[in-house]
mmCIF file of the N, C-alpha and C atoms, coordinates in Angstrom:
data_MODEL
# 
_entry.id   MODEL 
# 
loop_
_atom_site.group_PDB 
_atom_site.id 
_atom_site.type_symbol 
_atom_site.label_atom_id 
_atom_site.label_alt_id 
_atom_site.label_comp_id 
_atom_site.label_asym_id 
_atom_site.label_entity_id 
_atom_site.label_seq_id 
_atom_site.pdbx_PDB_ins_code 
_atom_site.Cartn_x 
_atom_site.Cartn_y 
_atom_site.Cartn_z 
_atom_site.occupancy 
_atom_site.B_iso_or_equiv 
_atom_site.pdbx_formal_charge 
_atom_site.auth_seq_id 
_atom_site.auth_comp_id 
_atom_site.auth_asym_id 
_atom_site.auth_atom_id 
_atom_site.pdbx_PDB_model_num 
ATOM 1   N N  . UNK A 1 1  ? 0.673   -7.763  -0.419  1.00 0.00 ? 1  UNK A N  1 
ATOM 2   C CA . UNK A 1 1  ? -0.434  -8.303  0.133   1.00 0.00 ? 1  UNK A CA 1 
ATOM 3   C C  . UNK A 1 1  ? -1.500  -7.824  1.046   1.00 0.00 ? 1  UNK A C  1 
ATOM 4   N N  . UNK A 1 2  ? -0.931  -6.422  1.903   1.00 0.00 ? 2  UNK A N  1 
ATOM 5   C CA . UNK A 1 2  ? -0.942  -5.877  2.802   1.00 0.00 ? 2  UNK A CA 1 
ATOM 6   C C  . UNK A 1 2  ? -2.782  -4.503  2.691   1.00 0.00 ? 2  UNK A C  1 
ATOM 7   N N  . UNK A 1 3  ? -2.751  -4.628  1.650   1.00 0.00 ? 3  UNK A N  1 
ATOM 8   C CA . UNK A 1 3  ? -3.253  -3.804  0.851   1.00 0.00 ? 3  UNK A CA 1 
ATOM 9   C C  . UNK A 1 3  ? -4.819  -3.627  1.825   1.00 0.00 ? 3  UNK A C  1 
ATOM 10  N N  . UNK A 1 4  ? -5.450  -2.410  1.939   1.00 0.00 ? 4  UNK A N  1 
ATOM 11  C CA . UNK A 1 4  ? -6.659  -2.290  2.739   1.00 0.00 ? 4  UNK A CA 1 
ATOM 12  C C  . UNK A 1 4  ? -8.168  -2.873  1.531   1.00 0.00 ? 4  UNK A C  1 
ATOM 13  N N  . UNK A 1 5  ? -9.279  -2.861  2.478   1.00 0.00 ? 5  UNK A N  1 
ATOM 14  C CA . UNK A 1 5  ? -9.915  -3.252  2.764   1.00 0.00 ? 5  UNK A CA 1 
ATOM 15  C C  . UNK A 1 5  ? -10.687 -2.361  2.010   1.00 0.00 ? 5  UNK A C  1 
ATOM 16  N N  . UNK A 1 6  ? -11.950 -2.402  0.818   1.00 0.00 ? 6  UNK A N  1 
ATOM 17  C CA . UNK A 1 6  ? -11.694 -1.297  0.343   1.00 0.00 ? 6  UNK A CA 1 
ATOM 18  C C  . UNK A 1 6  ? -13.655 -1.507  0.542   1.00 0.00 ? 6  UNK A C  1 
ATOM 19  N N  . UNK A 1 7  ? -14.275 -0.026  -0.259  1.00 0.00 ? 7  UNK A N  1 
ATOM 20  C CA . UNK A 1 7  ? -16.156 -0.204  -0.321  1.00 0.00 ? 7  UNK A CA 1 
ATOM 21  C C  . UNK A 1 7  ? -16.458 0.192   -1.652  1.00 0.00 ? 7  UNK A C  1 
ATOM 22  N N  . UNK A 1 8  ? -16.581 -0.987  -2.068  1.00 0.00 ? 8  UNK A N  1 
ATOM 23  C CA . UNK A 1 8  ? -17.657 -0.335  -3.398  1.00 0.00 ? 8  UNK A CA 1 
ATOM 24  C C  . UNK A 1 8  ? -18.571 -1.124  -3.648  1.00 0.00 ? 8  UNK A C  1 
ATOM 25  N N  . UNK A 1 9  ? -19.710 -0.270  -3.945  1.00 0.00 ? 9  UNK A N  1 
ATOM 26  C CA . UNK A 1 9  ? -20.722 -1.198  -4.455  1.00 0.00 ? 9  UNK A CA 1 
ATOM 27  C C  . UNK A 1 9  ? -21.379 -1.667  -3.508  1.00 0.00 ? 9  UNK A C  1 
ATOM 28  N N  . UNK A 1 10 ? -21.364 -0.786  -2.553  1.00 0.00 ? 10 UNK A N  1 
ATOM 29  C CA . UNK A 1 10 ? -22.229 -1.677  -1.053  1.00 0.00 ? 10 UNK A CA 1 
ATOM 30  C C  . UNK A 1 10 ? -21.891 -2.895  -0.593  1.00 0.00 ? 10 UNK A C  1 
ATOM 31  N N  . UNK A 1 11 ? -19.792 -3.032  -1.002  1.00 0.00 ? 11 UNK A N  1 
ATOM 32  C CA . UNK A 1 11 ? -19.258 -3.911  -0.309  1.00 0.00 ? 11 UNK A CA 1 
ATOM 33  C C  . UNK A 1 11 ? -18.391 -4.241  -0.137  1.00 0.00 ? 11 UNK A C  1 
ATOM 34  N N  . UNK A 1 12 ? -18.063 -4.755  1.177   1.00 0.00 ? 12 UNK A N  1 
ATOM 35  C CA . UNK A 1 12 ? -16.365 -4.813  1.384   1.00 0.00 ? 12 UNK A CA 1 
ATOM 36  C C  . UNK A 1 12 ? -15.062 -5.323  0.850   1.00 0.00 ? 12 UNK A C  1 
ATOM 37  N N  . UNK A 1 13 ? -14.723 -5.068  0.163   1.00 0.00 ? 13 UNK A N  1 
ATOM 38  C CA . UNK A 1 13 ? -13.555 -5.493  -1.051  1.00 0.00 ? 13 UNK A CA 1 
ATOM 39  C C  . UNK A 1 13 ? -11.565 -5.468  -0.509  1.00 0.00 ? 13 UNK A C  1 
ATOM 40  N N  . UNK A 1 14 ? -11.115 -6.560  -0.869  1.00 0.00 ? 14 UNK A N  1 
ATOM 41  C CA . UNK A 1 14 ? -9.849  -7.377  -1.159  1.00 0.00 ? 14 UNK A CA 1 
ATOM 42  C C  . UNK A 1 14 ? -9.546  -8.035  -2.114  1.00 0.00 ? 14 UNK A C  1 
ATOM 43  N N  . UNK A 1 15 ? -8.268  -7.583  -2.610  1.00 0.00 ? 15 UNK A N  1 
ATOM 44  C CA . UNK A 1 15 ? -7.835  -8.486  -3.057  1.00 0.00 ? 15 UNK A CA 1 
ATOM 45  C C  . UNK A 1 15 ? -6.505  -9.065  -2.917  1.00 0.00 ? 15 UNK A C  1 
ATOM 46  N N  . UNK A 1 16 ? -6.562  -10.704 -2.885  1.00 0.00 ? 16 UNK A N  1 
ATOM 47  C CA . UNK A 1 16 ? -5.077  -11.014 -2.382  1.00 0.00 ? 16 UNK A CA 1 
ATOM 48  C C  . UNK A 1 16 ? -4.216  -11.924 -3.101  1.00 0.00 ? 16 UNK A C  1 
ATOM 49  N N  . UNK A 1 17 ? -3.074  -11.587 -3.206  1.00 0.00 ? 17 UNK A N  1 
ATOM 50  C CA . UNK A 1 17 ? -2.442  -12.023 -3.953  1.00 0.00 ? 17 UNK A CA 1 
ATOM 51  C C  . UNK A 1 17 ? -0.974  -13.201 -3.155  1.00 0.00 ? 17 UNK A C  1 
ATOM 52  N N  . UNK A 1 18 ? -0.628  -14.002 -4.080  1.00 0.00 ? 18 UNK A N  1 
ATOM 53  C CA . UNK A 1 18 ? -0.104  -15.476 -3.055  1.00 0.00 ? 18 UNK A CA 1 
ATOM 54  C C  . UNK A 1 18 ? 1.074   -15.792 -4.042  1.00 0.00 ? 18 UNK A C  1 
ATOM 55  N N  . UNK A 1 19 ? 2.602   -17.008 -3.805  1.00 0.00 ? 19 UNK A N  1 
ATOM 56  C CA . UNK A 1 19 ? 3.263   -17.263 -4.488  1.00 0.00 ? 19 UNK A CA 1 
ATOM 57  C C  . UNK A 1 19 ? 3.172   -18.206 -5.547  1.00 0.00 ? 19 UNK A C  1 
ATOM 58  N N  . UNK A 1 20 ? 1.806   -18.829 -5.313  1.00 0.00 ? 20 UNK A N  1 
ATOM 59  C CA . UNK A 1 20 ? 1.290   -19.861 -5.931  1.00 0.00 ? 20 UNK A CA 1 
ATOM 60  C C  . UNK A 1 20 ? -0.350  -20.088 -6.328  1.00 0.00 ? 20 UNK A C  1 
ATOM 61  N N  . UNK A 1 21 ? -0.689  -20.471 -7.445  1.00 0.00 ? 21 UNK A N  1 
ATOM 62  C CA . UNK A 1 21 ? -2.161  -21.686 -7.066  1.00 0.00 ? 21 UNK A CA 1 
ATOM 63  C C  . UNK A 1 21 ? -2.621  -22.135 -5.275  1.00 0.00 ? 21 UNK A C  1 
ATOM 64  N N  . UNK A 1 22 ? -1.266  -22.568 -5.397  1.00 0.00 ? 22 UNK A N  1 
ATOM 65  C CA . UNK A 1 22 ? -1.573  -24.210 -3.982  1.00 0.00 ? 22 UNK A CA 1 
ATOM 66  C C  . UNK A 1 22 ? -1.436  -22.901 -3.002  1.00 0.00 ? 22 UNK A C  1 
ATOM 67  N N  . UNK A 1 23 ? -1.302  -22.430 -2.115  1.00 0.00 ? 23 UNK A N  1 
ATOM 68  C CA . UNK A 1 23 ? -0.989  -21.140 -1.746  1.00 0.00 ? 23 UNK A CA 1 
ATOM 69  C C  . UNK A 1 23 ? -2.460  -20.334 -1.428  1.00 0.00 ? 23 UNK A C  1 
ATOM 70  N N  . UNK A 1 24 ? -2.998  -19.785 -2.451  1.00 0.00 ? 24 UNK A N  1 
ATOM 71  C CA . UNK A 1 24 ? -3.796  -19.126 -2.755  1.00 0.00 ? 24 UNK A CA 1 
ATOM 72  C C  . UNK A 1 24 ? -5.134  -20.425 -2.494  1.00 0.00 ? 24 UNK A C  1 
ATOM 73  N N  . UNK A 1 25 ? -5.419  -21.201 -2.925  1.00 0.00 ? 25 UNK A N  1 
ATOM 74  C CA . UNK A 1 25 ? -6.504  -22.592 -2.202  1.00 0.00 ? 25 UNK A CA 1 
ATOM 75  C C  . UNK A 1 25 ? -6.176  -23.098 -0.761  1.00 0.00 ? 25 UNK A C  1 
ATOM 76  N N  . UNK A 1 26 ? -5.234  -22.440 -0.265  1.00 0.00 ? 26 UNK A N  1 
ATOM 77  C CA . UNK A 1 26 ? -5.225  -23.230 1.393   1.00 0.00 ? 26 UNK A CA 1 
ATOM 78  C C  . UNK A 1 26 ? -5.812  -21.935 1.852   1.00 0.00 ? 26 UNK A C  1 
ATOM 79  N N  . UNK A 1 27 ? -5.073  -20.753 1.416   1.00 0.00 ? 27 UNK A N  1 
ATOM 80  C CA . UNK A 1 27 ? -6.254  -19.167 1.510   1.00 0.00 ? 27 UNK A CA 1 
ATOM 81  C C  . UNK A 1 27 ? -8.097  -19.391 1.695   1.00 0.00 ? 27 UNK A C  1 
ATOM 82  N N  . UNK A 1 28 ? -8.241  -19.856 0.448   1.00 0.00 ? 28 UNK A N  1 
ATOM 83  C CA . UNK A 1 28 ? -9.359  -19.691 -0.317  1.00 0.00 ? 28 UNK A CA 1 
ATOM 84  C C  . UNK A 1 28 ? -10.022 -21.337 1.110   1.00 0.00 ? 28 UNK A C  1 
ATOM 85  N N  . UNK A 1 29 ? -10.062 -22.081 1.784   1.00 0.00 ? 29 UNK A N  1 
ATOM 86  C CA . UNK A 1 29 ? -10.371 -23.148 2.714   1.00 0.00 ? 29 UNK A CA 1 
ATOM 87  C C  . UNK A 1 29 ? -9.812  -22.570 3.838   1.00 0.00 ? 29 UNK A C  1 
ATOM 88  N N  . UNK A 1 30 ? -8.829  -21.365 3.995   1.00 0.00 ? 30 UNK A N  1 
ATOM 89  C CA . UNK A 1 30 ? -9.324  -21.188 5.715   1.00 0.00 ? 30 UNK A CA 1 
ATOM 90  C C  . UNK A 1 30 ? -10.178 -19.989 5.743   1.00 0.00 ? 30 UNK A C  1 
ATOM 91  N N  . UNK A 1 31 ? -10.534 -19.352 4.359   1.00 0.00 ? 31 UNK A N  1 
ATOM 92  C CA . UNK A 1 31 ? -11.668 -18.368 4.808   1.00 0.00 ? 31 UNK A CA 1 
ATOM 93  C C  . UNK A 1 31 ? -12.349 -18.949 4.718   1.00 0.00 ? 31 UNK A C  1 
ATOM 94  N N  . UNK A 1 32 ? -12.911 -20.087 3.718   1.00 0.00 ? 32 UNK A N  1 
ATOM 95  C CA . UNK A 1 32 ? -14.223 -20.920 4.528   1.00 0.00 ? 32 UNK A CA 1 
ATOM 96  C C  . UNK A 1 32 ? -14.384 -21.273 5.134   1.00 0.00 ? 32 UNK A C  1 
ATOM 97  N N  . UNK A 1 33 ? -12.688 -21.617 6.426   1.00 0.00 ? 33 UNK A N  1 
ATOM 98  C CA . UNK A 1 33 ? -13.385 -22.610 7.639   1.00 0.00 ? 33 UNK A CA 1 
ATOM 99  C C  . UNK A 1 33 ? -14.032 -21.509 8.516   1.00 0.00 ? 33 UNK A C  1 
ATOM 100 N N  . UNK A 1 34 ? -13.429 -19.817 8.946   1.00 0.00 ? 34 UNK A N  1 
ATOM 101 C CA . UNK A 1 34 ? -13.818 -18.940 9.519   1.00 0.00 ? 34 UNK A CA 1 
ATOM 102 C C  . UNK A 1 34 ? -15.343 -19.271 8.936   1.00 0.00 ? 34 UNK A C  1 
ATOM 103 N N  . UNK A 1 35 ? -15.766 -18.833 7.243   1.00 0.00 ? 35 UNK A N  1 
ATOM 104 C CA . UNK A 1 35 ? -17.459 -18.186 7.038   1.00 0.00 ? 35 UNK A CA 1 
ATOM 105 C C  . UNK A 1 35 ? -18.280 -19.420 7.703   1.00 0.00 ? 35 UNK A C  1 
ATOM 106 N N  . UNK A 1 36 ? -17.610 -20.570 7.551   1.00 0.00 ? 36 UNK A N  1 
ATOM 107 C CA . UNK A 1 36 ? -18.527 -21.498 8.227   1.00 0.00 ? 36 UNK A CA 1 
ATOM 108 C C  . UNK A 1 36 ? -18.695 -21.131 9.805   1.00 0.00 ? 36 UNK A C  1 
ATOM 109 N N  . UNK A 1 37 ? -17.736 -20.875 10.646  1.00 0.00 ? 37 UNK A N  1 
ATOM 110 C CA . UNK A 1 37 ? -18.045 -20.587 12.266  1.00 0.00 ? 37 UNK A CA 1 
ATOM 111 C C  . UNK A 1 37 ? -18.725 -19.324 12.451  1.00 0.00 ? 37 UNK A C  1 
ATOM 112 N N  . UNK A 1 38 ? -18.300 -18.268 11.598  1.00 0.00 ? 38 UNK A N  1 
ATOM 113 C CA . UNK A 1 38 ? -19.662 -16.976 11.729  1.00 0.00 ? 38 UNK A CA 1 
ATOM 114 C C  . UNK A 1 38 ? -20.782 -16.911 11.133  1.00 0.00 ? 38 UNK A C  1 
ATOM 115 N N  . UNK A 1 39 ? -21.294 -18.302 9.884   1.00 0.00 ? 39 UNK A N  1 
ATOM 116 C CA . UNK A 1 39 ? -22.348 -18.648 9.133   1.00 0.00 ? 39 UNK A CA 1 
ATOM 117 C C  . UNK A 1 39 ? -22.685 -17.062 8.321   1.00 0.00 ? 39 UNK A C  1 
ATOM 118 N N  . UNK A 1 40 ? -21.295 -17.140 8.070   1.00 0.00 ? 40 UNK A N  1 
ATOM 119 C CA . UNK A 1 40 ? -21.453 -15.510 6.942   1.00 0.00 ? 40 UNK A CA 1 
ATOM 120 C C  . UNK A 1 40 ? -20.295 -16.050 5.899   1.00 0.00 ? 40 UNK A C  1 
ATOM 121 N N  . UNK A 1 41 ? -20.651 -16.304 4.565   1.00 0.00 ? 41 UNK A N  1 
ATOM 122 C CA . UNK A 1 41 ? -20.159 -16.451 3.748   1.00 0.00 ? 41 UNK A CA 1 
ATOM 123 C C  . UNK A 1 41 ? -19.696 -15.400 2.379   1.00 0.00 ? 41 UNK A C  1 
ATOM 124 N N  . UNK A 1 42 ? -18.474 -15.282 2.262   1.00 0.00 ? 42 UNK A N  1 
ATOM 125 C CA . UNK A 1 42 ? -18.289 -14.095 0.864   1.00 0.00 ? 42 UNK A CA 1 
ATOM 126 C C  . UNK A 1 42 ? -18.271 -14.710 -0.577  1.00 0.00 ? 42 UNK A C  1 
ATOM 127 N N  . UNK A 1 43 ? -17.978 -13.460 -0.963  1.00 0.00 ? 43 UNK A N  1 
ATOM 128 C CA . UNK A 1 43 ? -17.702 -13.804 -2.694  1.00 0.00 ? 43 UNK A CA 1 
ATOM 129 C C  . UNK A 1 43 ? -16.433 -14.076 -2.969  1.00 0.00 ? 43 UNK A C  1 
ATOM 130 N N  . UNK A 1 44 ? -16.037 -15.302 -3.172  1.00 0.00 ? 44 UNK A N  1 
ATOM 131 C CA . UNK A 1 44 ? -14.943 -15.710 -3.625  1.00 0.00 ? 44 UNK A CA 1 
ATOM 132 C C  . UNK A 1 44 ? -14.582 -15.315 -4.668  1.00 0.00 ? 44 UNK A C  1 
ATOM 133 N N  . UNK A 1 45 ? -13.568 -14.936 -5.433  1.00 0.00 ? 45 UNK A N  1 
ATOM 134 C CA . UNK A 1 45 ? -12.864 -14.925 -7.007  1.00 0.00 ? 45 UNK A CA 1 
ATOM 135 C C  . UNK A 1 45 ? -11.514 -15.427 -6.945  1.00 0.00 ? 45 UNK A C  1 
ATOM 136 N N  . UNK A 1 46 ? -11.491 -16.273 -7.911  1.00 0.00 ? 46 UNK A N  1 
ATOM 137 C CA . UNK A 1 46 ? -9.802  -16.833 -7.565  1.00 0.00 ? 46 UNK A CA 1 
ATOM 138 C C  . UNK A 1 46 ? -9.168  -17.234 -9.040  1.00 0.00 ? 46 UNK A C  1 
ATOM 139 N N  . UNK A 1 47 ? -7.956  -16.825 -9.550  1.00 0.00 ? 47 UNK A N  1 
ATOM 140 C CA . UNK A 1 47 ? -7.297  -16.372 -10.860 1.00 0.00 ? 47 UNK A CA 1 
ATOM 141 C C  . UNK A 1 47 ? -6.344  -16.960 -10.286 1.00 0.00 ? 47 UNK A C  1 
ATOM 142 N N  . UNK A 1 48 ? -5.319  -18.172 -11.091 1.00 0.00 ? 48 UNK A N  1 
ATOM 143 C CA . UNK A 1 48 ? -4.375  -18.930 -9.988  1.00 0.00 ? 48 UNK A CA 1 
ATOM 144 C C  . UNK A 1 48 ? -3.906  -17.922 -8.697  1.00 0.00 ? 48 UNK A C  1 
ATOM 145 N N  . UNK A 1 49 ? -3.074  -17.236 -8.207  1.00 0.00 ? 49 UNK A N  1 
ATOM 146 C CA . UNK A 1 49 ? -2.434  -17.112 -7.317  1.00 0.00 ? 49 UNK A CA 1 
ATOM 147 C C  . UNK A 1 49 ? -3.061  -15.773 -6.530  1.00 0.00 ? 49 UNK A C  1 
ATOM 148 N N  . UNK A 1 50 ? -4.287  -15.203 -7.162  1.00 0.00 ? 50 UNK A N  1 
ATOM 149 C CA . UNK A 1 50 ? -4.835  -13.825 -6.730  1.00 0.00 ? 50 UNK A CA 1 
ATOM 150 C C  . UNK A 1 50 ? -5.943  -14.560 -6.119  1.00 0.00 ? 50 UNK A C  1 
ATOM 151 N N  . UNK A 1 51 ? -6.799  -13.963 -5.209  1.00 0.00 ? 51 UNK A N  1 
ATOM 152 C CA . UNK A 1 51 ? -7.999  -13.724 -4.633  1.00 0.00 ? 51 UNK A CA 1 
ATOM 153 C C  . UNK A 1 51 ? -8.811  -12.516 -4.217  1.00 0.00 ? 51 UNK A C  1 
ATOM 154 N N  . UNK A 1 52 ? -9.928  -12.667 -5.042  1.00 0.00 ? 52 UNK A N  1 
ATOM 155 C CA . UNK A 1 52 ? -10.456 -11.414 -4.691  1.00 0.00 ? 52 UNK A CA 1 
ATOM 156 C C  . UNK A 1 52 ? -11.920 -11.786 -3.777  1.00 0.00 ? 52 UNK A C  1 
ATOM 157 N N  . UNK A 1 53 ? -11.911 -11.347 -2.592  1.00 0.00 ? 53 UNK A N  1 
ATOM 158 C CA . UNK A 1 53 ? -13.307 -11.369 -1.662  1.00 0.00 ? 53 UNK A CA 1 
ATOM 159 C C  . UNK A 1 53 ? -14.069 -10.085 -1.441  1.00 0.00 ? 53 UNK A C  1 
ATOM 160 N N  . UNK A 1 54 ? -15.212 -10.298 -1.479  1.00 0.00 ? 54 UNK A N  1 
ATOM 161 C CA . UNK A 1 54 ? -16.415 -9.041  -1.274  1.00 0.00 ? 54 UNK A CA 1 
ATOM 162 C C  . UNK A 1 54 ? -17.512 -9.882  -0.462  1.00 0.00 ? 54 UNK A C  1 
ATOM 163 N N  . UNK A 1 55 ? -17.451 -9.142  0.035   1.00 0.00 ? 55 UNK A N  1 
ATOM 164 C CA . UNK A 1 55 ? -18.011 -9.602  2.088   1.00 0.00 ? 55 UNK A CA 1 
ATOM 165 C C  . UNK A 1 55 ? -19.594 -7.915  1.709   1.00 0.00 ? 55 UNK A C  1 
ATOM 166 N N  . UNK A 1 56 ? -20.482 -8.463  1.994   1.00 0.00 ? 56 UNK A N  1 
ATOM 167 C CA . UNK A 1 56 ? -22.164 -7.923  2.155   1.00 0.00 ? 56 UNK A CA 1 
ATOM 168 C C  . UNK A 1 56 ? -22.478 -8.745  2.819   1.00 0.00 ? 56 UNK A C  1 
ATOM 169 N N  . UNK A 1 57 ? -23.964 -8.045  3.240   1.00 0.00 ? 57 UNK A N  1 
ATOM 170 C CA . UNK A 1 57 ? -25.113 -8.856  4.103   1.00 0.00 ? 57 UNK A CA 1 
ATOM 171 C C  . UNK A 1 57 ? -25.845 -8.921  3.256   1.00 0.00 ? 57 UNK A C  1 
ATOM 172 N N  . UNK A 1 58 ? -25.847 -9.911  2.758   1.00 0.00 ? 58 UNK A N  1 
ATOM 173 C CA . UNK A 1 58 ? -27.424 -10.265 1.165   1.00 0.00 ? 58 UNK A CA 1 
ATOM 174 C C  . UNK A 1 58 ? -28.291 -10.440 1.516   1.00 0.00 ? 58 UNK A C  1 
ATOM 175 N N  . UNK A 1 59 ? -28.774 -10.041 3.049   1.00 0.00 ? 59 UNK A N  1 
ATOM 176 C CA . UNK A 1 59 ? -30.306 -10.305 2.966   1.00 0.00 ? 59 UNK A CA 1 
ATOM 177 C C  . UNK A 1 59 ? -30.795 -8.786  3.322   1.00 0.00 ? 59 UNK A C  1 
ATOM 178 N N  . UNK A 1 60 ? -29.407 -8.065  3.931   1.00 0.00 ? 60 UNK A N  1 
ATOM 179 C CA . UNK A 1 60 ? -29.970 -6.297  3.822   1.00 0.00 ? 60 UNK A CA 1 
ATOM 180 C C  . UNK A 1 60 ? -29.252 -5.967  2.793   1.00 0.00 ? 60 UNK A C  1 
ATOM 181 N N  . UNK A 1 61 ? -28.244 -6.542  1.622   1.00 0.00 ? 61 UNK A N  1 
ATOM 182 C CA . UNK A 1 61 ? -28.002 -5.581  0.462   1.00 0.00 ? 61 UNK A CA 1 
ATOM 183 C C  . UNK A 1 61 ? -27.390 -4.642  0.896   1.00 0.00 ? 61 UNK A C  1 
ATOM 184 N N  . UNK A 1 62 ? -26.273 -4.532  2.045   1.00 0.00 ? 62 UNK A N  1 
ATOM 185 C CA . UNK A 1 62 ? -25.484 -3.547  2.621   1.00 0.00 ? 62 UNK A CA 1 
ATOM 186 C C  . UNK A 1 62 ? -24.216 -4.069  3.154   1.00 0.00 ? 62 UNK A C  1 
ATOM 187 N N  . UNK A 1 63 ? -23.575 -3.678  3.494   1.00 0.00 ? 63 UNK A N  1 
ATOM 188 C CA . UNK A 1 63 ? -22.466 -3.887  4.757   1.00 0.00 ? 63 UNK A CA 1 
ATOM 189 C C  . UNK A 1 63 ? -22.913 -3.857  6.178   1.00 0.00 ? 63 UNK A C  1 
ATOM 190 N N  . UNK A 1 64 ? -23.018 -4.760  6.674   1.00 0.00 ? 64 UNK A N  1 
ATOM 191 C CA . UNK A 1 64 ? -22.944 -4.757  7.617   1.00 0.00 ? 64 UNK A CA 1 
ATOM 192 C C  . UNK A 1 64 ? -21.547 -5.236  9.422   1.00 0.00 ? 64 UNK A C  1 
ATOM 193 N N  . UNK A 1 65 ? -22.452 -5.132  10.297  1.00 0.00 ? 65 UNK A N  1 
ATOM 194 C CA . UNK A 1 65 ? -21.993 -5.328  11.651  1.00 0.00 ? 65 UNK A CA 1 
ATOM 195 C C  . UNK A 1 65 ? -20.938 -5.982  11.233  1.00 0.00 ? 65 UNK A C  1 
ATOM 196 N N  . UNK A 1 66 ? -21.726 -7.578  10.752  1.00 0.00 ? 66 UNK A N  1 
ATOM 197 C CA . UNK A 1 66 ? -20.951 -9.047  10.963  1.00 0.00 ? 66 UNK A CA 1 
ATOM 198 C C  . UNK A 1 66 ? -19.730 -9.143  9.383   1.00 0.00 ? 66 UNK A C  1 
ATOM 199 N N  . UNK A 1 67 ? -20.094 -8.344  8.398   1.00 0.00 ? 67 UNK A N  1 
ATOM 200 C CA . UNK A 1 67 ? -19.337 -8.505  7.526   1.00 0.00 ? 67 UNK A CA 1 
ATOM 201 C C  . UNK A 1 67 ? -17.486 -7.380  7.733   1.00 0.00 ? 67 UNK A C  1 
ATOM 202 N N  . UNK A 1 68 ? -17.741 -6.411  8.853   1.00 0.00 ? 68 UNK A N  1 
ATOM 203 C CA . UNK A 1 68 ? -16.656 -6.167  9.057   1.00 0.00 ? 68 UNK A CA 1 
ATOM 204 C C  . UNK A 1 68 ? -15.508 -7.164  10.070  1.00 0.00 ? 68 UNK A C  1 
ATOM 205 N N  . UNK A 1 69 ? -16.843 -7.892  10.532  1.00 0.00 ? 69 UNK A N  1 
ATOM 206 C CA . UNK A 1 69 ? -16.192 -9.335  11.631  1.00 0.00 ? 69 UNK A CA 1 
ATOM 207 C C  . UNK A 1 69 ? -15.364 -10.118 11.060  1.00 0.00 ? 69 UNK A C  1 
ATOM 208 N N  . UNK A 1 70 ? -16.085 -11.052 10.312  1.00 0.00 ? 70 UNK A N  1 
ATOM 209 C CA . UNK A 1 70 ? -15.422 -11.044 9.217   1.00 0.00 ? 70 UNK A CA 1 
ATOM 210 C C  . UNK A 1 70 ? -14.295 -11.195 8.557   1.00 0.00 ? 70 UNK A C  1 
ATOM 211 N N  . UNK A 1 71 ? -14.299 -9.285  8.023   1.00 0.00 ? 71 UNK A N  1 
ATOM 212 C CA . UNK A 1 71 ? -13.221 -8.961  7.685   1.00 0.00 ? 71 UNK A CA 1 
ATOM 213 C C  . UNK A 1 71 ? -11.660 -9.323  8.512   1.00 0.00 ? 71 UNK A C  1 
ATOM 214 N N  . UNK A 1 72 ? -12.384 -8.452  10.162  1.00 0.00 ? 72 UNK A N  1 
ATOM 215 C CA . UNK A 1 72 ? -11.037 -8.622  11.120  1.00 0.00 ? 72 UNK A CA 1 
ATOM 216 C C  . UNK A 1 72 ? -10.475 -10.541 11.013  1.00 0.00 ? 72 UNK A C  1 
ATOM 217 N N  . UNK A 1 73 ? -11.368 -11.303 11.094  1.00 0.00 ? 73 UNK A N  1 
ATOM 218 C CA . UNK A 1 73 ? -11.155 -12.867 11.084  1.00 0.00 ? 73 UNK A CA 1 
ATOM 219 C C  . UNK A 1 73 ? -10.145 -13.059 10.098  1.00 0.00 ? 73 UNK A C  1 
ATOM 220 N N  . UNK A 1 74 ? -10.825 -12.335 9.183   1.00 0.00 ? 74 UNK A N  1 
ATOM 221 C CA . UNK A 1 74 ? -9.468  -13.009 7.621   1.00 0.00 ? 74 UNK A CA 1 
ATOM 222 C C  . UNK A 1 74 ? -8.400  -12.875 8.103   1.00 0.00 ? 74 UNK A C  1 
ATOM 223 N N  . UNK A 1 75 ? -8.299  -11.101 8.675   1.00 0.00 ? 75 UNK A N  1 
ATOM 224 C CA . UNK A 1 75 ? -6.950  -10.819 8.788   1.00 0.00 ? 75 UNK A CA 1 
ATOM 225 C C  . UNK A 1 75 ? -5.974  -11.070 9.362   1.00 0.00 ? 75 UNK A C  1 
ATOM 226 N N  . UNK A 1 76 ? -6.835  -11.777 10.505  1.00 0.00 ? 76 UNK A N  1 
ATOM 227 C CA . UNK A 1 76 ? -5.620  -12.446 11.873  1.00 0.00 ? 76 UNK A CA 1 
ATOM 228 C C  . UNK A 1 76 ? -5.299  -13.612 10.899  1.00 0.00 ? 76 UNK A C  1 
ATOM 229 N N  . UNK A 1 77 ? -6.363  -14.546 10.274  1.00 0.00 ? 77 UNK A N  1 
ATOM 230 C CA . UNK A 1 77 ? -5.983  -15.791 9.404   1.00 0.00 ? 77 UNK A CA 1 
ATOM 231 C C  . UNK A 1 77 ? -4.503  -15.226 8.162   1.00 0.00 ? 77 UNK A C  1 
ATOM 232 N N  . UNK A 1 78 ? -4.583  -14.665 7.624   1.00 0.00 ? 78 UNK A N  1 
ATOM 233 C CA . UNK A 1 78 ? -3.685  -14.253 6.678   1.00 0.00 ? 78 UNK A CA 1 
ATOM 234 C C  . UNK A 1 78 ? -2.515  -13.811 7.126   1.00 0.00 ? 78 UNK A C  1 
ATOM 235 N N  . UNK A 1 79 ? -2.147  -14.192 8.478   1.00 0.00 ? 79 UNK A N  1 
ATOM 236 C CA . UNK A 1 79 ? -0.989  -13.532 8.924   1.00 0.00 ? 79 UNK A CA 1 
ATOM 237 C C  . UNK A 1 79 ? -0.062  -14.886 8.856   1.00 0.00 ? 79 UNK A C  1 
ATOM 238 N N  . UNK A 1 80 ? -0.635  -15.791 8.989   1.00 0.00 ? 80 UNK A N  1 
ATOM 239 C CA . UNK A 1 80 ? -0.175  -17.335 8.938   1.00 0.00 ? 80 UNK A CA 1 
ATOM 240 C C  . UNK A 1 80 ? 0.318   -17.446 7.309   1.00 0.00 ? 80 UNK A C  1 
ATOM 241 N N  . UNK A 1 81 ? 0.393   -16.599 6.129   1.00 0.00 ? 81 UNK A N  1 
ATOM 242 C CA . UNK A 1 81 ? 0.774   -17.085 4.454   1.00 0.00 ? 81 UNK A CA 1 
ATOM 243 C C  . UNK A 1 81 ? 1.479   -15.982 4.779   1.00 0.00 ? 81 UNK A C  1 
# 
C-alpha cells in the first residue's frame, strides 16, 4: 500500500489496497473527514478493497499546494490502517 503519489493528466493519483471492503470504507470515511477539514475534496473511486484517489484543484484545473497538503494529511491518516 505504500506506493507513491503519481502525477497523471494534471492530477495527483494514488491507489490504496486494503484487506477487505470494510477497511476500504473506513479509509474513505477518514479521507472524507480530512477533506472536510481542509474544504478540499478528492475524487474517490472504490471497487471492493481498492480505493483510488485523484487530487486536483478544480477551479485551477491543476495541482496546487492544497492538493499536496491533502495528500500529506492522507498519508498521515493511512498509518492507522
